[in-house]
Every structure is written in C-alpha cells, then in structure tokens.
N, C-alpha and C positions, 0 to 999 in steps of 0.2 A: 804264303806262314808254314816253314818250316817246324814240326815236332818232333825232338828228340824223345827215342824210346830205349830202352833198356835194353842191347840186346836179348841177353837169357829173358826177361818179359813179354820181347816181343817173339821168340822161340817158342816159348811155353803157349803162346796167345795165337800164333799163325806158325803152324808146324807144316803146312805144304812147302815151307821155301829151300829152296835146293842146299846143300850144305856139303862142303868139302874139309877132311882133315886127313890129319898123318898120322898114320897107325905104327907108332915107336917097334911095336912086337913086330908087326909084320915087316915094317920097313916099305911101306909102301901109302901112297895117295889113297882116299875111300873117298868115296860120296853118296851121297842120296839124293833122290832129286824123287817127288810124287807121282803116283801115277797119274797118266792123262788122259784124254778124251781125244786128242787132236794137237796137231802141232804145225806152225806155220810160220816160216819167214818171209817176209811185208819189204818191201824196200819202196825207192822212186827215187824213176830217171832223171837226175840229176846233172848238171855242169860243173857245181863244186860241192864240196862237202859243207862250207857256210852254207848257200841255200838249199843246200838237198838238209841239214838239218833242221835249218828255221821252218819249213815245210811237214819236214816229220812232229815239228812239235807242237804244231796247229793239228794235225793227223792225229796223234795221238790225243789229244787232249778233247777232242770230238770223237772220238773212238769210245774215251773214258765215259765222259757224258752221256754219251747213247745208250753205253750198258749200264746206266743209272749209277755211278759209281761218283760219289763228290770227296773220292781221296784216293789216293793210293799209296801202298807202304811199302819201300824200298830199303834192302839192307842186303851187308855182301854175303859171298858163299862162306869167306874163311871171317876170321879172327881180325885178319889185320884194319888197321884204322883208314879211314877213308881219306887222312891225309899224309897216309903211312909215307908216299911219294912225291921230292918235290921235283918242278919240272917247268925249268923257264920259258917254255914255250909261251909265247903269246897268251895265247885262246884259254891254253892250261893255269896258265899264272891266274888267268879271270877268272877260270873256274874255280881255282882253290881259296883265294880270294874272296869270291860269293859268300862259300861255306862258311869261312872265316867270320865274315862279315853277319852270318850267320849266327853266330855263337856254338859253332862245329868245332871244338879243341883237337891239339893233335892224336890226343890217345882212343878219341871217341868213336869206337866201334862198332856202335847200337844201328836201328832203325831208325830212317828219317819219313816222316807222315807228310804226305803232300798233298793240300788242296787243289782242285779245280781252277781258281785264280793265281796259282803260284805254278803251275805245271808247268808249261811251256819253256819260261826261265831256268826253270830246275831242271830238266831234262836237256836243253841247250850247253849248261853248264857240264851235267853228268855225260852227254853223249864226247865232250872235247877228252874227259876224263879218263873215257872207255880207248877211245880210239889212240890217245897217245901216252898213259901210265900205264905200262905193261904189268908193273907186279901190284895195281890196285886187283882188290877180289872181282870174280864176275859181279855183279850188282844185278841181282834179278827185283821184282816190282809184284804186290800182288794186289787183289783189294780186299775190302774186310774181313768178306764172307768167303774170300779165297776161292773165288769162281776162275781164276788164271791165274796165269805163273808168266811174265815176260820180262826182257830184259832187251837192252843195246848193244852190241854187238862193235868191236874197234873199225868195223866197215861200214859204220851209220843203218845199219839194218834192225827192222826191230822183231826180235821173236816174239811170239805167242804159243802160248800151249792152254787150252781150255781144256776147264777140268769135268764139265759135265754137257752131255747134250746138251740141255736148255741154254746155255751160254754158248754154244758154237753154233746151234742155230744165229742167234740173236748177233754175235758174231759177224758171220759171213753175210749177212745183210749189209750188216752197216759198215762194213770195209767198199762195201760197192760205189758207197755213200763218202768216198773218202778217195785225196790220191793215192793211196798205198797200193800198191800192185805184187802180188806172190811172185815169190823169187821161186827158179825151178832150178835144183842144183845146189852149190857150196856158194857161200859168201865170198866175195872178193873184193879190192881195190877199185869201184870203179873210176877213179879221180887222179889214175894216175898211171903212166906204161908199164910199171912194175910195180908187185906185192910191197915195194916200201914205203912207209905211210911216215909223212915229214912228220917232226917233231917228236914222233915212238919212244919213251927211253924205257928202262928198266932199273930197276936196283941194281945193281955188283956185289 
C-alpha cells in the first residue's frame, strides 16, 4: 500500500531528508544533507538491469525487515512532481502507470510511505524511473526513526548512509546475509559497453 504524505508535513516530521533548491539571490543550487555516520554503495553482479533490480528489490526488503522497519518513506530532493517527466520507454511507462493506478496525481510532489509487502514492487518501478527519467528529483528514503538515508541511482546501485553507530553495526551484519556487495570506487553502467543508458531521457 502507498500512503501519500504532504511534502511540507513530511519535511516537518522527517528532517533528515536531503534537499536541493535554487537560490535566486546567489544564482546557484544549494543543498542540504544530514550528518551521517557511514556511507556505502552496494551493488549486485548482474547480467541485465531487469534481473539486477529483481534481486535488489528482494535484498532491500530483507535488509529493511532485518533492521526492524515495517515501512520506508520516499521523498524527492526538489519540489518537482513524481510524474513531472513523461517517457514512452516501456518499463518507465509501466512505472508511471503504477503510480497513476495508486492515485498519484500529476502534481503530487510529496512523500510516499511504503510498507514491507509493497516494497519490492515499488522499488522495481522506482529503479526504472531513476534510471531513465533524468529530470526526476533524486528520490531518497528513510525509516520512521531516521536511522538511515538511502537512494537507488541510475545505475541500479543502492546508496545507504547510516546515521548512528548502533544502526551501522547491525547494517554491516545484515549485508553479509544478502547478495549485496560493497562497490569500490564510483558507480558505472555495468549493463552496456558505453555509459549510455537505453531509454534515458530528460526534459528539454
């Protein structure tokens, strides 16, 4: 089940969410990111993005359950709406239709609270949006007690920041029980010979 949360209500309650905004006085982008304890990039050796995401969805659900969370909250770092960008690429079209079917309107830019049972399906669609819709805000997630901040990048890797030592210790124990592996260095496109991503578009 997807539960919609008004953007301002979410930011008031969950103040650890990363944010990005344009400062017209300075004529530049400004950013907020919470103080973190440790940062990790996790990946899965895969032959295709589709198979990669299927495994990632299961692993993230297991990790979430192991950390003791029954829900995660997802929010974009800017005020752009979830459905700001159209894309005719089939997997992205399916992801957009999934949001529409769950009553997400064209202008909705708030948070989505996702319970464990829905998490694999939601993350699958989110991963395609993040991969192919370049105009989409960076979508971050946290638990209700704000112990972690996470996101899925366009390459399908899981970026996780632990916000305290207790969570970090448990996190490292749990990772060893999943197919997730630590990535050394920067993210890259492991599903093609070039950095180009099939279906990736932006708003001109």
